[in-house]
N, C-alpha and C positions, 0 to 999 in steps of 0.2 A: 249932700255927705250920701254915695256909694252903699249900698249891701253888699253885704261878705259871700263870699263865693258855696252854694251850700254842698256840703257831702254829699255824694254821690248813696244809694241806698241800697242793697243788699242783700240779695234773696234764693237763698241758695235751694237747689233739690237736693234729694235723701239719700242723691247718691255721689255729691259732691260736699255732703254736713258728713257722710261717715268719712269719704277718705281723707280730709282734716284731719279726724279727730285721730284718726289711724295717724295721723302723721305729727300728730301730738306727742302719740302715746309706742309708737317703737320706737326701742331703745336700737335699732339703725339708724336712725330720720337722723339728715346732717343737723346740728342745733340754725342754722338760718331756715331750713323751711318750717321747720318743727313754731319755729320763732313766727312766720308769718304768715304758721296757718291758723295758729291761735288770735292772731291780727284778726284773721277774716270770722274767726269765730262769732268771735264778739261787735264786732262793725254788721255780722248777721242776726245778731242777737237785738242795735237798736239800738250800741254804743258812740257817742260823738269823739271824734277823731281825741280832745282832749284828757276826756275820759278817761280814754284806753291803754291811752300813754303814759299816764301815772299812771295808772294799774299794771302796765309789763313796760313801768320802767327804762322807758324809748324816748327821742326824740318824735316832736308831733308830730311833722313833716316825713318823717319814716311810714308811720300807720298811715297819713294821708294819700303818702306814693303808693305802695300793698291794695290801699283800697283802689284807688284808679285802677293798676298792674289789671287786678283779678272783674272786674267790670267792665275794662275791657278784652284781655284773654280769657282767663275765666282761670280752672287749675294749671295753666303749661306759661301763664300772668304773673306764677311767686314763682316758675323755676330763672333758673341763671342766664343771663342773656349770653347769649357767645361772647366771647374774649377778643380783644380788637388784636390785633397785629395779623400779617401774612400769614397766610397756611400751612401744614408743614409741608416738607420738600422731599423731606426720607419717608416712602414710602413702606409698606410692612414687609412689600416682600424682599425692598433691599435691606429689611433692618437682619431680617429670616438666613437670606446669605448673610449677611456678616456674619451673626451668630451660629450658622452651619462649618464655615468655613472656618471658625474661630474653635475650636467644638469636637472638629471632626478631618480637619488636614492642618500641615505646620507646614511655614515657610521651604523656601530649600534653600537651603547652606545655614539654614539656626535650627531649636530643638522649640522654638515657641513665637505667636507672634508678639512684636509690639504695635501700637495704635498709627506706628509713620509706617509698617510694611502692613499691616489690613490696608490703611485707607489706600495705598496703591495699588493695592488686590482687584477691593473693593472699588474704585472708585470716586471713595468722601472724603470729607476733612478727615487729620488725627480729633476736633474735637470730638468728632460724632462718635466714631469710631468710642474715644471715652466716656460720651456720656449712653452707648450705645451695651455697654462691655459693663458699666455701675447699674443700668437698666438690670440688665441680666444675670448682673454678678460672677462674674468672668475677671477674674486675677490672670492670664496666662501667662506673665511676670512671676510667677508664686507658687510654690506646688510645697507638700506637705509629703511625710515620710514615717511608712507604715512595716508596721513584720505580723502577718498571719502565725498566728498562734501553731507550732505541731506537734501540742500537744496529743498525746493517745486518751489522757482526760483530762482534756480542756475545758465539752459538754458537766463534767460531776463534778469538776472543781471552781467552775466561775454558780454552778446552782447553793455547793454547799459555802462560798462567799459572799455572794448576795443573800442569801439564808441570814445569814447572822449578819450584815449590815441592815435587811429588812426584820428581822425580827430577830436581836440577841435575844441568847438565852439568862432565862432568870440566877443569880446570887453573880454571877458572872460576869466580867469582867474585857474588853475584847478591844486588842491591843493592835497593831497595823506599825509591823516594827520595820526600818530595814536602816543601811545606812548610808551616810550620803560621804564618798571613800576621797580621799588625795585629795581634802579641799586646800588650791592654793594659798600663802599670802603671796599675796604681790604689793608691791610698793612701784610706783610711776618716778622712772628714772628724774623727771620735772617734776614743779611745783606742780600743785593742782587749783588750776584758774578758775575759781568762784563764781556763782552767777551774778548776774547783775542787769541790771534792765535794757531790757532786749537782746540775753546774752547768756547763755546756756554754760553752763559750767563745761571747759575742758579740760581734758586730761591728757598725757602722751599715749600717743600706741603703746610703745616702748616701756618694760619694766623690769624689776629685777625681784627673781625669786623667797622667799625667806623660810622656804619646809613650805612643809601640808602636811594637815590634819582630817583623824578622820572622825566624821559625827556617826553615831550611833541614837537613834531618836526611833520613840515608840511613841503613837497618838492614839490615844483614846475615843472610839469614835461615840461616845455617848458626849461626853463635855466638852470635847475638844486641845484638854491638855495637853503636855507635850513631856514626855520626861527624855533627858539628853543626854549623848556623854560621851563629853572629848577622850581619841585615842589619837597615839602617836603613830601605831600597830597599827594595822587591818589582817585579823590570822583573828580564828578560830578560837582560840585563848581570849580576845577581848569578847569576841560576840556575848561567850560563859561567863565574864563578868558582868556585859550590861546586864544579861538574864536575870543575874543573883543584884543585881539595882534594884530593876522587876519584879522579882519575888518579895522582895525588903520593903519597896514601894506601897505594893495592893496589898489591902488589910487580908490576912493573912482565912478567914472564911469564906472566898470569894475565888472560886474558877478565874483563869483567862487562859484566855484564847488565845492564839496568835498567828496574824497574818506575814506569812514571807515570802519574800521572792527563792528559785532555785537556784541560789548565790553558794556555791560549792560549804562553803565556811559556814551554810546555816547544817550539812548535813553529814557532820565530820565525825568517828564512830565520838569524836569527846562529847559532843552538840547533842548524838540519840545516846550519850547513857546521864549526858546534866536531867534531860528529860526525863527518862523512866525516873528516876530518883529523885520528879517532884513531879506529881503524877494530876500536880490538879492545872497544870499549864497544858494545856489542848494545840498543838499545831495544824494549821491552816495552808497548805501552798497554795499558791498562786499557778497559771500555766504558765507554761514558759512562754518568755516573749508581752509578757502582758502582765506588766509593771505597773497599769496605768487601771487595773484593780484596789492596788494597794493603795490604802489614805493621804497615807500620811508622802505621798511621791507628790501630795497637790501643796502642801504645807513647805518642803524641802527648794519647793518652782517660790514659793512666799519669799523663804531667808534666801536662793540665791539671791531675784529681784531687790529687793529692803535695805538687802544689810549684806550681802558677799561685792556683784557685778560691780557697783564704784569704786568698795569699800578697797577704800589705800588703809594698808599694816604692812608697817616697818618688823612681824618681828608673828611668828606662832604662838606665842602665846596675846598678843594684839590681833587675832583672825580668833581664839580660842575664843578671848574673852568679848567680846563683837558677836559672835553665836552667844556663850552664851544671856550673850546682852536684852539678843532678840527671842531667845526662848522667855526670858523671864516675863518680856512688855509680854510678848503672846500668851503665856498661862494669868496675865491680872484682868485680863476679857477674853476667857476661850469660850470662840462658836465653832459646834461641830458642825460639819460637813453634812450636807443636804442631798442621800441617795435616794433616788427615787426611781430607774429604770429595775425592775425587775430581771430575772433572769431569764425570761422567756423572752422579753423588751432587746433584750441586747441579742442572745442570738438570737430573734431574728433582723435583727436590725444586720451581724454580721453575714446573715443568709442572702443579704441581700445587700450587703457591700464583695461580696464572694462569686455573685453569679456574675456580677457591672465587672466586676477581672476577668472572669470568664470571660463572660463578651467581648471584652478590649480586645484582648489576645487571641482571642478567633479570628475578633476582625482585623487586624493588625498581619495574621498569619494568610489570610488574604488580602492583602492590599500585594 
């Protein structure tokens, strides 16, 4: 009966031991490399393959393989071998040319590049262009809208409102107030086809309008709870009635800080007189074109996505019922939004954006 093959003995230098120990301790080390380092350290202590495999809960053959690899190539033996397959055909220079062309040019007769246009321009396949664009986060087919504020008190208003979010005053409640006006009660021309296995829900493109309503809403930034009121008209009169509801809903001993946009109905003489008669209400206007500062806008987006966009409402009453039901469900488990950016962070970000905008305009002017 032949003798079993004896495992090779591992003897480490001080430098190798230090490197292996660092592999096991560093948080950024890949888990596979850290495991291999532990195997070799235990081998150097005199551990047998079977004993080490039990300790580390791995296969005995795995211990033997890395012991042999280290014996033959030392530390380099613990690294992964090159993967099989053909070498990369697209050079870094070609990738750079595609990225630069995508960012700094446009195809003739079009506003943006498509994968096939860029493939024809660069000599690569359209699938290769798609992979390059995904790797660099480029989406020429998409665009976002923006509008910079021209409010002369922009900086002061940003600091005021963000200060409310990050450090709310004591003995007070902060409410983000706005209106979602002209919400349409839409009924599809034909019945909705329900979702089935391997088939999405289907709705007709055509619809019948069954009236509109306007939602007045106030979001409590501390609790995430929403106070809402639907009105058929959207005037200063309805806005004041909603303010009266807020006054009745908030305990009398608390001040009320209200974040509002610059809609004309918020600044009428009647609204101004109401605020003067209720001194516990403190108004904070957002800068022009800066609705993103009002947190209730985020809640409106959820309302649109979850209850309105695919809703079918045969009357305004049905629409309002759906809105009130969404408010009720939201308030059962309210979750306040976490505001993280300081005013300085926002202003620095806008400064960088304005710099890029001016640079791009200069580049277009010189084109």
